[in-house]
N, C-alpha and C positions, 0 to 999 in steps of 0.2 A: 760367678758365684762364690761368695766368700762366707767365712764364719761372722759372728756368733750362730752356731746351730746348737738345738736342743733337741734330743731323741729319748724316745719311750718304749719300753719293751714290757709288755703284759702277757707275754705267751706261757709264761710257767707261773706256778704259785705264789712267786714273788715280785712286784711290781719294782723295776729300777728305771733311772732316769740319768741322763748325762747331759752336761752342757760344754760345748768346747768354745772358747771365746776367741775374739779377732787374733789374739797373740797365740792362740794354739793350747792355752792352757786350759785342764779337764776339770770340771767339778762334776760328782756324783753324789747320788742318793739313792738308798734303797729301802723299801718297805717292810717292815717287820713279816716274818712268814706267818701265813696264815690270815692277814689282814685283807678285809673286803677290798677289792680292788675299786669299786665305786665310790668309796670313801677314801682311798689314799692317793689316788693318780693325781688330781689337780694340787693338793699340799705337796705333793713330792716336786712337781713341776715348779710350783711357785718358792718352794725351800732352795731348789738348785739355783734359780734365777737370783735370789736373796744372796747365796753365797758369792755368785759372781759379779755381784753389784750391777745387775742389768735389769732392766724391763723387758716386756715382751715386744714393745716398740724397738727394741734393740737388735732382735733376732733377724737372720738373714733367711734362714732355711730351718724346716722341723724334718726330724727322721723317726718312723715308726718300725720296731721290729713286727712285720706284717705276718708273721706266722711259718709254718703253720705251727698250731699249739691250743693251748685252751680255748675252745670255741667263747666262752664266756668274756674271758681275758681281752681276747683279740676283739671282740665286738664292743666292750668298753672303752679299750685304747683308741678305736678309731673313731668311735662316736665323739670321745673326748676331744682328740685333736681336731676333729671337724667342727666341734663348737668354738673353740680356742681361735682356730683358723678364718672362721667365718668373717672378722673383721680384719686379719692381719693379711688373709691372701698370699701366705708364704707358700713357696714350692715344699711338696712332701717327699722324702727320700724314702722309699721302701726298702727294708733289710730282712734278709731272710734269719728267723730266730734259730734256724739250725745252724746259721754260719755264725751267731754269736756263741752258742754253745761251742761250737769247733774253735773259737779264739780262745775260751776259757783253759783250754788245755796247754797252751802255750807251745804246741808241738809244730816243727818245720815240715813234717812229715805229711802226705795224704791220710785222710781218717774219713771213718763214716760216724754219722751222727744217728742214733737209733732212739726215736722217742715214743715210749708208748701211745698209742693214739687209742687204746681201748677196743672193745668188740672185735678183738683178735688181728688188730690191723697196727702198724708202725709208721711213722713218719720217718724218711730216710733222706739223707743228705750226704754228699760226698765233697770234701774240701780241703784246700791245703793253704794253709797261711792267709785265709779271707776269700781265698780264689775258689770260686764254684767249678768243681771238676764235672758234676753233672746235674740236671734238674732235681729238686727236690720233689718226691714223690710218696705216696701212700701204699705200703706194701701188705700182704699179710704176714704173719711172724713166720709162717711154715715156708715163706720164699727165703728168707733170711736164713734159715737153717740150710738151706740148698746153695748158698753162696759160698765161695772161698772164704775162709777165716781172715781175720784182718783185726786191725786195731779200731775201738769205736768208743764214741763219748756219749754220755746221756745224763740228762737231769734225773731220770726216776729209774728204778730197778726195772731191767727189761721183764716182759711178761713171759718169757720163756728162759730156759738155761741155754747159754752160749758159752760151753765150757771149753773150747780151742781158740776163743775170741780173748784180746786183750782189753781191758775196759781201762781207758785212761782216765786220771784224777783230773779234777777243775780247778786248779790252784789260784787262779785268778778272778776276783769279783766280777760278776756279770756285767754292770754298769761299765765297769773299766774295761772288760774285753769289747764291749759294744763301743765304747771311745774309740779303742784301738781297731777295730773293723771299720769304721767310718774314715780313718786317718789312712789305713791300708789301701782302701779302694777308692778316696778322694780323686787322686789323678787318673783314675783308670774309668770314671763314671763319666757318661755325659749328664750332668745336671741341667742343660737345656730341656730334657725331656721329662721333667718331674713337673707334676701339675699340684695344684693347691687341695686336692682331694685324695684320697687312697682307700683302697677295698683290703679288708683281711685275707689272707691266703688260708683257706682252710683243708684244701686236697680232698677231705674226706667227701664221699657221697651223702646227701642227706637220705633219710629214710624212706623218703617218696621217690629220690633218684633210683635207688637201690630196687625198689619194688617195680619200677618201671622198667629196670634190665630183666625182669622176670616174666613180663607180659609177653 
């Protein structure tokens, strides 16, 4: 499996894409904050292809920041890639959107990613230089208060005060961080396991599933 690879992440309120060409050169595009994902994703993909002087037919693989994150963003991104890939039939590599955030810190130490999931819940990841140290999960914020304090990264403000935790800045552009994550994990990943379709990772139970738990 080789480049060129085109990747998309829409797990946050800002859509971003990156493309790595056959020579390993990286091209990125990011939507303006607040733009409707449904109107921006396809133009972003087309713009980065134009930057790289490539066509859809030149691509060898697609990648998706598959969550956890914004339900609407993840659904739009997965549907968009499915539509694009209907004729291309390329393998799609699923990337943790929390891992992308961890890469934005440029830290070489283990760190938590804590993203507010609303309704008193939080998406939790634990990473070191792109490597997943434990599975991404959804917890209650009250569980975070009971954990040993540590360093963490987040796109949004935490829903609770974490006075003894150290929040790391995100100096790296998200699209660039996604390309770095791909390059870091490339030789450690079994690319033969990728399929031409991919499902978003939501982690949170739906309201119907929550109701069933109380039956």
